[in-house]
C-alpha positions as CSV (number, residue, x, y, z in Angstrom):
1,M,16.3,5.9,13.6
2,L,15.3,5.8,9.9
3,L,17.9,6.5,7.3
4,L,17.4,9.0,4.6
5,N,19.1,7.3,1.7
6,F,20.3,3.8,0.8
7,S,22.3,4.8,-2.3
8,E,24.6,7.7,-3.3
9,F,22.2,8.8,-6.0
10,G,20.6,12.3,-6.0
11,F,17.0,11.2,-6.6
12,E,16.3,8.0,-4.7
13,C,12.7,6.9,-4.7
14,G,11.1,4.7,-2.0
15,T,8.1,2.6,-2.9
16,D,5.7,0.4,-0.9
17,E,2.2,-1.0,-1.1
18,S,-0.8,-1.5,1.2
19,G,-3.7,-4.0,1.0
20,R,-1.8,-7.0,-0.2
21,G,-3.5,-9.4,2.3
22,C,-7.0,-8.0,2.0
23,L,-10.0,-9.9,0.8
24,A,-11.6,-6.9,-0.8
25,G,-10.6,-3.7,-2.6
26,P,-7.5,-2.6,-4.4
27,V,-3.8,-3.0,-3.7
28,T,-2.5,0.6,-3.4
29,A,1.1,1.7,-3.9
30,A,3.0,4.9,-3.4
31,A,6.4,6.2,-4.5
32,V,8.1,9.1,-2.9
33,I,11.3,11.1,-3.5
34,L,12.3,13.1,-0.4
35,P,14.6,16.1,-0.4
36,K,18.2,15.7,0.8
37,H,17.8,17.2,4.3
38,F,14.3,15.9,5.1
39,K,13.7,15.3,8.8
40,N,10.6,14.2,10.7
41,K,10.7,12.6,14.2
42,L,7.2,11.0,13.8
43,L,7.9,9.3,10.5
44,N,7.9,5.5,10.7
45,D,6.6,2.4,9.1
46,S,2.8,3.0,8.7
47,K,2.0,-0.2,10.7
48,Q,3.8,1.3,13.7
49,L,1.7,4.5,13.6
50,S,-1.8,5.3,14.8
51,E,-4.3,6.4,12.3
52,K,-4.2,9.9,13.7
53,N,-0.4,10.1,13.2
54,R,-0.7,8.7,9.6
55,E,-3.3,11.3,8.8
56,A,-1.0,14.0,10.3
57,L,2.0,12.9,8.3
58,K,0.2,12.6,4.9
59,P,0.0,16.3,4.1
60,I,3.6,16.8,5.4
61,I,4.9,14.1,3.1
62,E,2.9,15.5,0.2
63,T,4.1,19.1,0.8
64,K,7.7,18.3,1.5
65,A,8.4,15.5,-1.0
66,I,10.2,16.5,-4.2
67,T,7.6,14.4,-5.9
68,F,5.2,11.5,-5.0
69,G,2.8,9.2,-6.8
70,V,0.0,7.0,-5.7
71,A,-1.7,4.2,-7.8
72,Q,-4.2,1.4,-7.3
73,V,-4.7,-1.9,-9.0
74,F,-8.2,-3.2,-8.5
75,Q,-9.7,-6.6,-7.7
76,K,-10.4,-7.8,-11.3
77,E,-6.8,-7.2,-12.2
78,I,-5.6,-8.8,-9.0
79,D,-7.7,-11.9,-9.8
80,K,-6.2,-12.0,-13.3
81,I,-2.5,-11.5,-12.7
82,N,-2.2,-12.5,-8.9
83,I,-1.5,-10.3,-5.9
84,L,2.3,-10.3,-6.2
85,N,2.2,-9.1,-9.8
86,A,-0.6,-6.6,-8.9
87,S,1.5,-5.2,-6.0
88,I,4.5,-4.7,-8.3
89,L,2.3,-3.2,-11.1
90,A,0.8,-0.8,-8.5
91,M,4.4,0.3,-7.5
92,H,5.4,0.7,-11.2
93,K,2.2,2.8,-11.8
94,A,3.0,5.0,-8.7
95,I,6.6,5.6,-10.0
96,D,5.1,6.5,-13.4
97,K,3.4,9.4,-11.7
98,L,6.6,11.0,-10.3
99,T,7.4,14.3,-12.0
100,T,11.2,13.7,-11.4
101,I,12.6,10.4,-12.8
102,P,14.4,8.6,-10.0
103,D,18.1,7.6,-10.4
104,F,17.6,4.7,-7.9
105,I,14.6,2.8,-6.5
106,I,14.3,1.2,-3.0
107,V,11.5,-1.2,-2.5
108,D,9.9,-2.6,0.6
109,G,10.0,-6.4,0.7
110,N,11.9,-8.9,-1.4
111,R,10.2,-8.9,-4.8
112,F,10.2,-6.4,-7.6
113,K,10.5,-6.3,-11.4
114,P,12.9,-3.9,-13.1
115,Y,11.5,-0.5,-13.9
116,K,12.8,1.2,-17.1
117,N,16.4,0.2,-16.5
118,I,16.6,2.2,-13.3
119,P,18.7,0.3,-10.7
120,F,16.8,-0.8,-7.6
121,E,17.3,-2.6,-4.3
122,T,14.6,-4.6,-2.4
123,I,14.8,-4.2,1.4
124,I,13.0,-6.5,3.8
125,K,11.2,-4.4,6.4
126,G,12.5,-1.3,4.5
127,D,9.5,0.7,5.7
128,G,11.1,0.6,9.2
129,K,14.6,1.4,7.9
130,F,14.4,4.2,5.2
131,M,12.4,7.4,5.3
132,S,11.2,7.4,1.6
133,I,9.8,3.8,2.0
134,A,8.1,4.8,5.3
135,A,6.7,7.9,3.6
136,A,5.4,5.7,0.7
137,S,3.9,3.2,3.2
138,I,2.0,6.0,4.9
139,L,0.6,7.4,1.6
140,A,-0.3,4.0,0.3
141,K,-2.1,3.1,3.6
142,T,-4.0,6.5,3.9
143,Y,-5.1,6.6,0.3
144,R,-6.3,3.0,0.5
145,D,-8.1,3.5,3.8
146,D,-9.9,6.5,2.4
147,Y,-11.1,4.4,-0.6
148,M,-12.3,1.6,1.7
149,C,-14.3,4.0,3.8
150,K,-15.9,5.3,0.6
151,I,-17.0,1.9,-0.6
152,H,-18.1,1.0,2.9
153,K,-21.1,3.3,2.4
154,E,-22.2,1.1,-0.5
155,F,-21.9,-2.2,1.5
156,P,-21.9,-1.3,5.2
157,M,-22.6,-4.9,6.3
158,Y,-18.9,-5.8,5.8
159,N,-17.7,-3.0,8.0
160,W,-14.8,-2.0,5.6
161,K,-14.7,1.3,7.5
162,Q,-13.2,-0.6,10.4
163,N,-11.5,-3.7,8.9
164,K,-10.4,-2.0,5.6
165,G,-11.1,-5.3,3.7
166,Y,-8.7,-7.4,5.8
167,P,-9.7,-11.0,6.7
168,T,-11.1,-10.3,10.2
169,K,-13.5,-12.8,11.6
170,E,-16.3,-10.2,11.3
171,H,-15.5,-9.7,7.6
172,R,-15.5,-13.5,6.9
173,V,-18.8,-14.0,8.8
174,A,-20.4,-11.2,6.7
175,I,-19.1,-12.9,3.5
176,A,-20.6,-16.2,4.7
177,K,-23.9,-14.4,5.4
178,Y,-24.2,-12.0,2.5
179,G,-22.0,-13.5,-0.2
180,I,-19.4,-11.5,-2.1
181,T,-19.5,-8.1,-3.7
182,K,-17.9,-6.7,-6.9
183,Y,-15.1,-5.4,-4.6
184,H,-14.1,-8.9,-3.4
185,R,-11.1,-10.7,-4.8
186,K,-12.5,-13.9,-6.2
187,S,-9.1,-15.6,-6.4
188,F,-8.6,-15.3,-2.6
189,R,-9.8,-17.9,-0.1
190,L,-12.6,-15.7,1.2
191,I,-14.0,-17.9,3.9
192,P,-12.3,-20.8,5.8
193,E,-13.8,-24.2,5.5
194,Q,-15.3,-24.3,9.0
195,L,-17.5,-21.3,8.2
196,K,-19.0,-23.1,5.2
197,L,-19.9,-26.1,7.3
198,E,-22.0,-23.9,9.7
199,L,-24.2,-22.5,7.1
């Protein structure tokens, strides 16, 4: 059972990111403040849900949340500042978009940087423990997946529609065959050594 709140504060915001381990595309983050008596039986960590359930939950979260924000940090910036900093930056940008300033922030994972003197807590596997983080994980994932499906049309040979930019064998074979695109993260190890030897 997911808990609604971690703190005693009135406006507690949950934040999470998607796409940290990908070879291509942005890292996407969302921030969500849920109302006091929010309930939803389906709501869970986005990784535990089918695509169909994530898509079903997205409009419910957007309609029922007091406020939400979604932000992306793209590959050039990821290459410049590294993926951890880019993930935290995306979360900060998502919180920037909230129309209500949170009193407290709960973050999925164990790394975060202070945001405007607002107290925060990092929670490992928080997306499986607290509703607002789970809701943020769903928005981050669905918005990022939509973006990857859109850029898939430009470069269909990498099959981003299916792998969403993650390092699947098929994605790595396509990189070895076709090279990289403007959407690939150049600072990541894009193909393992054994693939290079086979060329």
